[in-house]
C-alpha atoms as one frame of an Amber mdcrd trajectory, in Angstrom:
protein
   0.000  -0.005  -0.019   1.406   3.411  -0.960   1.104   6.164   1.579  -0.363
   9.221  -0.147  -0.174  12.828   1.090  -3.958  12.752   1.581  -3.731   9.690
   3.879  -0.984  11.400   5.871  -3.189  14.461   6.264  -6.037  12.274   7.387
  -3.857  10.571   9.989  -2.731  13.979  11.277  -6.341  15.136  11.486  -7.292
  12.022  13.461  -4.364  12.451  15.851  -5.292  16.058  16.529  -8.975  15.163
  17.067  -8.016  12.366  19.470  -5.767  14.630  21.525  -8.491  17.310  21.617
 -11.031  14.784  22.859  -8.631  13.733  25.607  -8.129  17.300  26.725  -4.797
  16.573  28.404  -6.092  13.431  30.088  -4.517   9.951  29.626  -6.233   6.773
  28.474  -5.585   3.925  30.945  -3.436   1.026  29.936  -2.744  -2.316  31.558
   0.447  -4.375  32.053   0.730  -8.011  33.242   0.859  -6.906  36.950  -2.447
  -5.084  36.647  -5.786  -6.655  37.551  -7.831  -7.312  34.457  -4.887  -7.532
  32.100  -5.697 -11.037  30.782  -9.418 -10.218  30.469  -8.622  -7.040  28.501
  -6.216  -9.022  26.264  -8.807 -11.648  25.424 -11.700  -9.289  24.951 -10.065
  -6.391  23.052  -6.860  -7.827  21.625  -7.716 -11.423  20.660  -5.412 -11.297
  17.622  -2.298 -11.037  19.781  -0.518 -14.283  20.555   2.602 -14.359  22.746
   5.123 -17.192  22.642   7.697 -17.128  25.432  11.309 -17.929  24.659  11.123
 -21.449  26.041   8.609 -22.329  23.331  11.308 -22.218  20.662  14.119 -24.808
  20.185  17.227 -23.625  22.111  19.545 -24.291  19.161  17.310 -22.095  16.962
  17.718 -19.200  19.419  21.481 -19.606  19.249  21.637 -19.542  15.436  19.237
 -16.646  15.099  20.903 -14.466  17.684  24.352 -15.162  16.259  23.019 -14.326
  12.803  21.585 -10.994  13.925  24.886 -10.064  15.601  26.794 -11.150  12.525
  24.640  -9.046  10.163  25.040  -6.007  12.385  28.821  -6.620  12.716  29.064
  -6.761   8.906  27.315  -3.411   8.650  24.256  -4.862   6.878  21.733  -3.045
   9.108  21.370   0.495   7.842  19.180   3.527   8.542  16.723   4.330   5.737
  16.002   7.767   4.384  12.213   7.716   4.232   9.678  10.313   3.072   7.145
  11.462   5.657   4.755  14.355   5.009   6.858  15.550   2.090  10.162  15.484
   4.004  13.028  13.010   3.925  14.070  11.824   7.359  16.447   9.094   8.523
  14.831   6.289  10.527  16.094   5.955  14.050  16.039   2.234  13.511  18.705
   0.379  11.445  17.202  -2.184   9.051  17.735  -4.844   6.482  15.243  -6.901
   4.416  15.677 -10.664   3.955  13.316 -12.841   1.982  12.496 -14.698  -1.174
  14.856 -13.888  -4.107  13.620 -10.978  -6.192  11.081  -9.720  -3.648  10.766
  -6.174  -2.355   8.894  -4.431   0.513   7.657  -0.866   0.330   7.077   1.454
   3.332   7.080   5.232   3.799   7.663   5.792   0.074  10.814   3.658   0.216
  11.303   0.309  -1.518  13.636  -2.220   0.189  15.214  -4.994  -1.860  15.639
  -8.445  -0.291  18.908 -10.124   0.589  17.900 -13.695  -0.367  17.276 -16.311
   2.297  20.036 -18.475   0.809  18.348 -21.790   1.673  18.398 -24.992  -0.305
  14.716 -25.346   0.609  13.498 -22.064  -0.924  11.698 -24.049  -3.615   9.630
 -25.740  -0.963   8.690 -22.379   0.506   7.112 -21.378  -2.805   4.526 -24.186
  -2.592   0.942 -22.988  -2.163   1.517 -19.626  -3.902   0.120 -21.026  -7.197
   2.760 -19.498  -9.398   2.663 -19.981 -13.097   5.299 -21.915 -15.016   7.360
 -18.900 -15.985   7.683 -17.833 -12.338   8.739 -21.314 -11.316  11.384 -21.395
 -14.013  12.525 -17.933 -12.916  12.837 -19.096  -9.344  15.084 -21.994 -10.371
  17.195 -19.509 -12.320  17.586 -17.033  -9.488  18.348 -19.830  -6.988  21.293
 -20.957  -9.188  22.450 -17.415  -9.519  21.947 -16.737  -5.796  24.598 -19.240
  -4.740  27.568 -17.056  -5.705  26.211 -13.649  -4.736  27.717 -13.378  -1.269
  30.186 -15.057   1.105  29.635 -18.053   3.306  29.251 -16.069   6.570  26.419
 -13.974   5.146  24.751 -17.023   3.612  24.807 -18.799   6.960  23.273 -15.810
   8.756  20.518 -15.486   6.149  19.772 -19.205   6.335  19.361 -18.969  10.121
  16.681 -16.301   9.626  15.021 -18.524   7.054  14.904 -21.324   9.636  13.158
 -18.946  12.030  10.781 -18.015   9.277  10.036 -21.690   8.629   9.369 -22.212
  12.342   6.955 -19.254  12.405   4.977 -20.554   9.430   4.466 -23.927  11.075
   3.675 -22.364  14.450   1.101 -19.930  13.122  -0.482 -22.702  11.126  -0.832
 -24.799  14.337  -2.322 -21.879  16.247  -4.775 -21.144  13.449  -5.873 -24.794
  13.423  -6.304 -24.780  17.174  -8.350 -21.547  17.061 -10.802 -23.174  14.651
 -11.782 -25.591  17.415 -11.607 -23.573  20.599 -10.858 -20.112  21.902  -7.937
 -20.696  24.300  -5.573 -18.351  26.153  -3.497 -16.086  23.920  -0.165 -17.018
  25.386   0.881 -19.958  23.226   1.824 -23.247  24.785   5.212 -24.829  23.998
   5.351 -27.577  21.396   3.601 -27.527  18.075   3.276 -30.880  16.343   4.245
 -31.208  12.715   1.816 -29.252  10.471   2.569 -28.421   6.924   4.547 -25.204
   6.267   1.519 -23.051   5.641   0.727 -19.895   7.572  -2.970 -19.487   8.096
  -5.290 -22.288   7.180  -8.779 -21.555   8.411  -8.419 -17.818   7.774  -8.922
 -15.857   4.546  -5.172 -15.946   3.683  -3.034 -19.061   3.201   0.081 -17.290
   1.965   3.442 -17.813   3.667   5.778 -15.267   5.196   7.871 -14.115   2.240
  10.085 -11.471   3.880  11.440 -10.437   7.255  12.345  -6.892   8.124  15.249
  -6.925  10.563  15.543  -3.990  12.982  18.282  -2.868  15.408  17.558  -0.249
  18.027  19.961   1.123  20.603  18.132   3.619  22.914  21.409   5.257  23.921
  22.044   6.373  20.350  18.463   7.168  19.298  17.923  10.953  19.331  14.995
  12.468  21.128  12.783   9.450  21.782   9.216  10.749  21.998   6.896  10.195
  24.896   3.884   8.036  24.106   1.134  10.698  23.841  -2.142   8.963  24.654
  -1.510   6.596  27.536   1.718   7.773  29.128   3.385   4.439  28.439   6.875
   5.962  28.294   9.491   6.521  25.586   8.680   5.178  22.135  11.351   3.727
  19.824   8.727   3.238  17.075   5.527   5.260  17.175   1.922   4.041  16.718
   1.360   2.518  13.305  -0.193  -0.217  11.190   2.305  -2.356   9.245   2.120
  -1.385   5.594   2.019  -3.278   2.331   0.732  -6.612   3.716  -1.702  -9.144
   2.318  -5.087  -8.468   3.998  -5.770 -10.635   7.061  -2.247 -12.056   7.002
  -0.379 -12.592  10.256   2.826 -10.841  11.368   5.421 -12.756  13.466   8.068
 -10.977  15.504  11.165 -12.310  17.273  12.657 -10.157  20.061  16.311 -10.174
  21.076  17.480  -7.730  23.714  21.220  -7.683  24.328  23.810  -6.017  26.480
  25.770  -3.352  24.601  29.106  -5.072  25.255  27.730  -8.448  24.109  26.001
  -7.372  20.950  28.624  -9.068  18.826  28.725 -12.205  20.930  25.317 -13.849
  20.767  23.168 -14.456  23.854  22.879 -12.121  26.872  20.734 -11.604  29.953
  18.114  -8.907  30.423  18.174  -9.050  34.206  18.351  -5.694  35.921  17.342
  -3.675  32.856  13.963  -2.234  31.938  12.547  -4.494  29.207  11.343  -3.470
  25.803   7.560  -3.520  25.521   4.976  -3.932  22.823   2.198  -1.331  22.998
  -1.214  -2.058  21.498  -4.291   0.054  21.130  -7.551   0.046  19.215  -7.097
   2.460  16.331  -8.395   5.968  17.023 -10.286   4.883  20.136 -10.244   6.638
  23.500 -12.529   4.223  25.433 -10.631   0.929  25.327  -7.582   0.761  27.590
  -4.256   0.065  25.937  -2.013  -2.932  26.447   1.703  -2.913  27.311   3.412
  -6.326  27.000   7.019  -6.755  28.259   9.332  -8.689  25.983  12.360 -10.688
  27.099  15.108 -12.115  24.863  13.768 -14.872  22.662  10.114 -13.959  23.167
   7.975 -13.903  20.055   4.560 -12.570  19.273   2.061 -12.882  16.453  -0.405
 -10.278  15.237  -3.165 -12.417  13.727  -6.218 -12.028  11.545  -7.250  -8.373
  11.129  -5.460  -7.069  14.231  -2.991  -5.068  12.122  -5.910  -3.350  10.370
  -8.156  -2.584  13.391  -5.466  -1.890  15.953  -2.167  -0.008  16.056   1.009
  -1.001  17.793   4.153   0.748  18.926   7.519  -0.269  20.384   8.321   1.134
  23.835  12.053   1.472  24.442  13.846  -0.640  27.022  17.369   0.014  28.344
  19.327  -2.624  26.421  19.954  -2.643  22.682  17.378  -4.693  20.790  17.057
  -6.681  17.565  13.733  -7.703  16.110  12.941  -9.907  13.113   9.460  -9.111
  11.793   8.160 -11.734   9.389   5.418 -10.681   7.013   3.309 -11.714   4.063
   4.216  -8.695   1.884   1.685  -7.745  -0.784   3.929  -8.404  -3.776   1.582
  -8.398  -6.730   3.581  -5.464  -8.040   6.710  -5.887  -5.917   8.732  -8.747
  -7.425  11.438  -8.826 -10.019   9.362 -11.160 -12.185   6.425  -8.718 -12.096
   8.439  -5.802 -13.308  10.162  -7.932 -15.956   6.792  -8.905 -17.321   5.677
  -5.282 -17.361   8.826  -4.350 -19.339   8.123  -7.093 -21.863   4.551  -5.809
 -22.202   5.695  -2.290 -22.922   8.444  -3.293 -25.357   6.112  -5.427 -27.399
   4.996  -2.191 -29.097   8.431  -1.584 -30.604  10.410  -3.549 -33.205  13.961
  -3.151 -34.637  14.838  -3.757 -38.228  17.637  -6.384 -38.117  19.233  -5.023
 -41.305  19.145  -1.227 -40.655  18.701  -1.054 -36.896  15.782   1.311 -37.439
  13.103   1.155 -34.745   9.368   1.437 -35.280   6.252   1.467 -33.119   3.641
  -1.131 -33.970   0.715   0.919 -32.715   0.034   4.638 -32.093  -3.327   4.012
 -30.460  -3.813   6.148 -27.256  -4.249   2.972 -25.155  -0.983   1.418 -26.391
   0.966   4.657 -25.891  -0.484   5.298 -22.457   0.320   1.759 -21.312   3.945
   1.888 -22.437   4.513   5.323 -20.820   2.847   4.219 -17.610   5.239   1.217
 -17.432   8.137   3.573 -18.364   7.341   5.668 -15.302   6.895   2.643 -13.047
  10.283   1.182 -13.994  12.032   4.502 -13.458  10.429   5.712 -10.221   9.362
   2.517  -8.438  12.471   0.456  -9.252  15.548   2.153 -10.739  15.485   5.385
  -8.730  14.502   3.498  -5.583  17.402   1.117  -6.020  20.002   3.688  -6.908
  18.825   5.998  -4.107  19.326   3.407  -1.311  18.975  -0.176  -2.468  22.461
  -0.510  -3.961  23.990   0.062  -0.488  23.579  -3.685  -0.036  25.574  -4.585
  -3.158  28.765  -4.571  -1.145  27.381  -7.434   0.907  25.372  -9.261  -1.696
  25.490  -8.870  -5.493  22.197 -10.635  -6.240  20.435  -7.475  -7.529  23.254
  -6.169  -9.734  22.468  -8.029 -12.910  18.693  -7.637 -12.674  18.994  -3.882
 -12.217  21.295  -3.646 -15.223  18.642  -5.461 -17.230  15.969  -3.051 -16.017
  18.141  -0.115 -16.959  18.495  -1.517 -20.452  14.697  -1.900 -20.700  14.309
   1.665 -19.492  16.617   2.920 -22.226  14.472   1.060 -24.770  11.407   2.800
 -23.379  13.167   6.163 -23.664  13.635   5.335 -27.343   9.907   4.557 -27.617
   9.089   7.970 -26.119  11.337   9.678 -28.633   9.635   7.811 -31.496   6.231
   8.892 -30.198   7.324  12.514 -29.806   8.647  12.488 -33.368   5.139  11.598
 -34.564   3.595  14.413 -32.547   6.068  16.895 -33.983   5.903  15.638 -37.581
   4.284  18.358 -39.751   3.639  15.860 -42.518   1.506  13.675 -40.221  -2.244
  14.049 -40.126  -3.205  16.752 -37.643  -5.811  14.605 -35.839  -3.268  11.774
 -35.381  -0.669  14.250 -34.019  -3.251  15.587 -31.553  -4.200  12.091 -30.340
  -0.572  11.175 -29.856   0.241  14.370 -27.955  -2.778  13.999 -25.687  -1.855
  10.411 -24.948   1.722  11.418 -24.030   1.109  14.595 -22.046  -0.136  13.117
 -18.699   2.741  10.583 -18.423   5.403  13.117 -19.446   4.015  15.681 -16.980
   4.090  13.115 -14.205   7.584  12.037 -15.237   8.917  15.584 -15.001   7.381
  16.119 -11.593   8.772  12.856 -10.244  12.226  13.635 -11.623  12.203  16.970
  -9.828  11.109  15.264  -6.599  13.821  12.613  -6.892  16.444  15.320  -7.614
  15.330  17.038  -4.444  15.405  13.751  -2.493  18.964  13.071  -3.664  20.107
  16.542  -2.694  18.465  16.288   0.734  19.857  12.795   1.200  23.392  13.946
   0.500  22.996  16.923   2.760  21.510  14.923   5.635  24.078  12.156   5.168
  26.871  14.695   5.404  25.327  16.232   8.513  25.213  12.853  10.237  28.963
  12.416   9.773
């Protein structure tokens, strides 16, 4: 889901209205020590499931925590320059995206490009997605290419996160099956049987987690943590929000790892003696239902199930130790995969042919619909993929080269589309062409070219601001 300026204005209006209704008062919230906490959880937050650390295999904890520390030690977790209310700001959280090869995740007008899972079992993870033959062949191709795109240490770290992803898929499946038969307590029991690797049988979505967004937060280095404004819950590392760009009704699974600053490179650590990180939950834009604040210890996991992400908002309340999280999602990727944008390029370029003898290029059709389609795809390739990648995505190429070749191919397709635009403009400017035809061609081109110019100015400004802000940080 793309965040528009109008939706941002609507959110701001709702925030202001909520604060006015409160009139300086606080909405109550409950923590585990408070009477009525479990009843509130079950009545108003039934989509939240908490799995304590002892519900996961100990050896999985070790591999995942070592992987998170390794990725941070390698410099793979980076702050994103995102666009909020027309301004570019650096996130206070350092991030990296892991997932299926060729997948992306879009948030706050920024597209992240996956570092592949690097698992021999990725093919198995694609079952149930009902991909067509061309996508299956493409997956086999990218898996072969994937094997040489990074070093062994990075591959091992990524595979550990895939193993966690695989566990989450099985565990959420088990919980979904159990919820079909009875409404039990929302703190998951240990164990889990051996269900198929499918996320949410019995709910509207059966897709699997296809990406994980890794986060690293150190409260001692995060500037000006804001106070939670509605409940007085304390300092927020991440403000109230819905997760974006997800398949409707899909679950979100989160792994929490709090660590001592001096042990962040070394794997496991103890939280004793330090204020824990907490998950804050509230009913969206509601002042009558108390909020929920759930403490999280190292290795704890939680799931946001069903429509909880749509009807509720959540925040992350800062603890005292540094913290990693791995947030596993079913990203809405109908227009967010490499194979998707490749197909779009092919669709646009079908309207142009090249004479093999002379090299001359010609357009097959000058119909307004054909021209509008090719120019629409032209803009999509440039602004949703190439500029997004060159703005920030290529930072990861020093760790993993997987995207290098695909982006070169997209650039070549973009150059071909630039040629198509020039051919179309030549028709519009040709005095020997019928006037009505020239008018139709010009009218078909104008909206896309106007949009292109506006976006290029915006991206020029973003690049300038990014360079300026980056210099200021150093």
